[in-house]
N, C-alpha and C positions, 0 to 999 in steps of 0.2 A: 560526493563528502560522507564521512561516516553517520549511518543512521542514528545512531545513541547520542550523537554531539547534536544532531540536528535538536533531537527533541529537547533536548536539555537546553538549546540556546533557546527556542521557543519556552520554555517552563520558564527561563531568567527573563528575559525581554518581558514575559508579561507581570512578573512579580517586581521587576523591575520599575514598570510603569506604576502599578500602585505606591511602591514606596518614594517614588517622587512625588507622585499626587499628595502623599502623607505629609512628605519633607514641606510642600508648598503650603499643605494648610495649616501647619504646626508653625510657621512663619508669620502666619496672618494673623492667627490668634493666639492665645494660651492653652496650651494641651489640656486635655480631658479626658476623664475617666468615662468613656463611651463604646460602645459595640464598635464603631468604626474605629477609633483609635488604636483600641483591641487589634482590630482588623489590619490595621496599617501596621502595627509593630510586628505581628506576626508575617507580612508580608516583607518586611527588614529584616527580619532573623532568615525568613527562606532564601532571601536573597542572598545573602550571607553565606548561607551555607552550600547555595549552587554556585557562587564565586570559591569556595575553599575547596570546594570538591575537586578543581579544577578538570584536567580531561579521563581520569579514571572512570571508569564505568562502574567500578568497584566501589568507589566512595561517593559515587552519587548516588547510588542504590540507599547506601549506608545512610549519608547525609539524609534524606529525604524518609527514611524511616524513622530515624531520629527527632526528625522535625515532628513525625505525625506521632511519636510517644509523649515528646512534648505539649503538643497538641490535640490532644485525643479527639475533640470536637470541631476541628477545623474546618471552615468552610470553604476552604479549598481542598478539602479530602479527594474529591471524583476526580480535579484535575490531577491531583498526586498521584493518586491512585494509576492513572490510566500513564502518568510518565513512569511509574512505575513499573507498569504492565511492560512500556515499549523497551525499557531499558534491558528488564529480565527477557525481552525476547530476543534483541539485540545480542547477547550475551551467554543465550542457551540455556538461561538457568527458568529449566520447566517448574521448579519447586517455586518459585515466585509467579512465573506466566499464570501458574493453577492459582494462584492465592490470590492474585491481582484481578486477573480472570474471572474468576470467582465472584468476587466482591463486587465489580464494574457489573455482571450479568443480572447480580441482584436486584440494581435499580433500572437497569435499560436491559431485556432478556431477548429484544429484539436486534442487539447490535451484533451484524454479520461481520463487523471486521473482529470482533471477542470470541464469537464462535468456535471458529475454526482451528486456531492456537489452543485457547483454553480447554477444549474436548480433547486434543493431542495432546496435551499436559497430563491432564485428567488418567487417559490412559496409561502413560510413561511409567506410573508407580507400578503396576500390577496389581491394585487394589480393588475387588471388587465391588466395595460401595463407593471409591470415588468412579470406579467406571461406571456404575449407575447413571450416576450426573453426567457424565461423558455420552454415555447413550443417550440420554436429553437433551445434551448439546447436538448432538450429530442428527437427532431429526429437527429440530427445531432449525438446526442452518440449513435442513434438504428444503425443508418448508418452505423458510422463507426466500430459497433461490427459486424455486417453482414459481412461485407467485411474482417473484419479480420478472422472472423470463415470460409469465404472461401480461403481464400491466404494463413492464417496459418496454419503451420504442427502439427496436434496433438502430443504432447509428451509423450508417452508410460511411464507408472512409475507416472505420475501425471495426467491421465486421468479425473476421478472422481473428482478432486480437479478443474480441469480446466473447466469441465462441469458444475461443480456447481456455479464459480464464473463467466461464461457466463452466465449464468441462472441469477443469482444474476444481474446481470448489465445489461441486457436485460430486467428485468424484472423493473429495477427501471426507463430505459429508457422511457417504456410506463407509468409508475407511474407518471412521470414527464408531461408527456403529457395527462393524464389523468386529473390531478389536474389542471392544467393550462387551460382545457377544462373546467372544473366545475367552477373555477373562475369567470371566461368569461360565465358563465350561459348557458353553453352547456354541462347539465348534461345527456342528452343522451349518446353521445359521451365519455363523463368524465367517465361513470358508465364502458361504455364496455371497454376501455383501462384499468380501475383499473381493472375488474373481468379477464381480459387477462394476464394483470401483476402477480395476485395472482394465476392464472392457470400455470403460466410460473413457478413464484418462489413466492412458499407458505411464506410470511412475514405478520406481522403485519400492517404494513402500508399501504401494499397494502390490504387487506383485510379491514381495516379502511375506508379506501377511496373507497371502493366500497359499503360497509354501508353508507357512507355517501351520495354519488352520488344519488344511489337508492332511499333513503330516501326523496331526494327533489324532485322525478320522483314519488312519492308516494308509492311504490312497498316495503312497511311496513317488511312483511314478509322475503323477500329474504335479505333486508336490515341488519335486526333482525339478519338472519343467518352469515353474513359476519363479524358483530360483535360479533358472538358468538366465528367463527375463531380465530378474533382478540386477544380477550380475554382468549381464550385458547393457544394462542403461546406467546413466551416469550418477555417479554418487561417490562418496567418500570412499579413499582406499582402505578404510577398516570396515565399513558396511560391505566391502565386494569381497574383504576377507571371509566375514561372516558368513557371505553368501555361498564361499566356495567348501568352507568347513561344510556348510548343511547338506550342500549339493553331493557332496563324497559321503555324510553319515546315513544319510536319506537312502541313495542309491542304492548303498551296499546293504540294505534292509530287506531287498527284492533280488538283487544279480546278488554273484558270488565275486565279482571285481569290480574293477571301475571303467571294465573293456565297453565302451560306447556312448560311456561320458562325457566325452569329448566333443563328439558327433553330435548331439545335443547342446550344447553349449554354443557349437557353431550355428547351430538350426535358430538357437535364440538371438544371435548376435543379427542372421538375417531377416530373421522378423522385426526386431528394435529399430532396424536401421532404415527399413521399410517405414516402418512407423513415425520416425523421425523425420523421413523424407517427407512424407505426407505431410507431415505437420510443419514443415516449413513451407513447403507448397503453399498451403492455404493461406498462412501469414503473408505469405510475398502477394498472393495473387488478389489480398483482399487490401493492401496498403497502396493509396491512393498515389501518383508519380508526381502531382503538383498539392501542395499546399491549398490552391483555390478550390479544389475538389473534395477537401473533407466535409461531413456535417459535425458539430459540436453540440453536445449535450450542456444546456442550461441548468442554473441551481434551481431552474422555477418548473423543471420538466418539460420544458419548449427545445426545440431543435433548432440550430442557424444553420444554414447554407451556405460556406460562403460564398458559393458561386455566384447565392444571389446577391451580393455585393461586388460582382463583377464590373468595372468602370469607376469605382471609387478608388481611392488610396485609403485602406486598411492598416490600420494601428493597430499594434496587441500588442498587449504588455502581459508579460510572463511573471507571474509570481506565486508565492506560497506564502500559508501564513506564520511559518516558521524564520522566515524570512526579515532578518532587521531591515537590513538597505531597501526592501520591498517596501517596506514601512514608510521609511523614508523620502522614496522615490513617489509614492503614491500623489501627495499632494501637487507636486510639480508635472505629473502627469494629467490628474486632474486640470492644472492651470491651464497647460495647453490645449485639453479638451474643450474647456472653455469659451478659448481664442477661436477655434472652429464651430462652434453649438450653431451656428445659422448656416455653414457651409457643407449643404448638402452631398459634395464631392467628396468628403472623409469621412468612415468611420470608426471608432475607437470601440477597440474591445479589449475586457478583463479575461485574460486567460488563466486560470487556477493551475496549478503544477502540483497539489499535496499528492500525493499517491493514498492517503486517508481523507474521502468526501467530507464526511461526515465533522470535518471539525469545519469547514469551510462558513456552514450559515452561523452558528455560534459566533465566531470569529469576525464577522461582517456586522452582525448586530452588534458585538461588543464596542466596534471600532466606529461605528456609526457609519462605515461604506456602502457605496449604492450595491443591492443585491443581485444586479444587472451582469452576471459572472457565468463564464464559460469554462468549459474544461478541456483540458488539453486533448484527451483520448487520440494518442500517438501522435498529433500535431506537433509536439517538442520533438521528439525523435526524428520526424521527417526534417524538419527545421535545421536540428542538429545543434540544438539547445544544451552546453553544456552545463550551464550555472544562469543563475538567476541573481538580481533582475536582469530580463535581455527584453530589449523592446524592437518587434520585426515589423516592417512596413512591408506591405504588399503593394505594388504596382498599380495602376489600371488596368492592365492585362492581366493581372491576377499571380504575376509572378515576383520572387523577392525584391524587395529595390534596395533596402538597406536591414542592416542587423545591428542595433547598439547593445553590447555586451557591457554589463555591469552599471556603476551607478555614479556618476561626477556629479555633484551637486551644484556644482558652479555654474557646468557649461549644459548639462540635460535637457532643461529647459529652451534653450536658446540653438541647440543643437538640433532638437526635435523638432521645432519649429521648421528652422531652417529645410530640413529633409524633407519634411510635408510640402513646402512651398514648391520645393524642387520636383518632386513627385506628380504635384499637381500639373506642373508645366512640362512635364515629359511627353514627348509624342512618340519614340521611340520604343523601342525593347527595353525593359526592366533587366538590370544588374544590380547584383550585390555591391554595396559601397562600403568601401575600408575602413 
């Protein structure tokens, strides 16, 4: 599903709920000019604006910005700014990513989900004043990531993926600092940081940055090697065309012709192929072969080993905060859960599938849902979950017994109850139900 549509839908559902509450209140008593009624009117205006924007990302952004001009003191400004940030990120609008990311970080400077993209966007303008902010964001991101590394518990079953993401983020934290330094003409520090970024996590952006700043220092052969690495890594055709052009320009600064450049490019392909192979090896070796082998991180920081529930029927509800049908299904899932509350043979788990885990706790508090929630941590991929809501049952042997895809309000509770009962009575090996 398109990412900007997801967040647009999430905002729409939130404001629509508020609008419906306002309508209900207005039918119960005469309208009053109170702060609450003013907020309700604003919610109704925002709902209408989002509806009228339709599927267009550009119209969605314009609708929200018009709304903020109409309601400059909006009580929903933080939520709207975040929706604008997401939409800008999805549409590669660096101006708005910088603008709204900067505004959000002014109130929450420790938001890791904002620091990386905002820092990169700030550097994209080549303005030393903006890059000074980017430098601070890059340093802040690096500090927070190291703190998390020291305090958080690695979750077995997702170790490779977690290490991969940690290295990527740390590499980007250094890359933001590198480009900020280079834009401020500190080429030596910039090339050093970019090289460290590339060593930590080999990506075309980091190699390109190292080549750029080494070229400024006159270290042409080293710069060409980095551009060759960028050329050998996955990226857009346009970016690779630029890499090819810069390689030629820099190579000719220290060589009479392009003889030998092709050999450097081939050597880069060999290096990057080896890097990719090692990366895939780590990811594959760390992935559990069975869902029961996963350990899941909980919202409260605790870790749940699914293997500790072996012998029970495990009922897992995969959902996300932006998913409207998930909200509709939730009370029915809770209804079935209540039926088995005294049956120790059954375990019910809420598995959140949001990309941004920071939105989960506020959502649970707002909707008064139980905070006993776990994060998917790669389990959704292992179970090949393509859409949500999806409800998965693991049998007593730890294998997949049933997978219920989508939401059928009329049949869900009865069907889930029936499948749990069948799984409890199962004595043989489990098999996926159709």
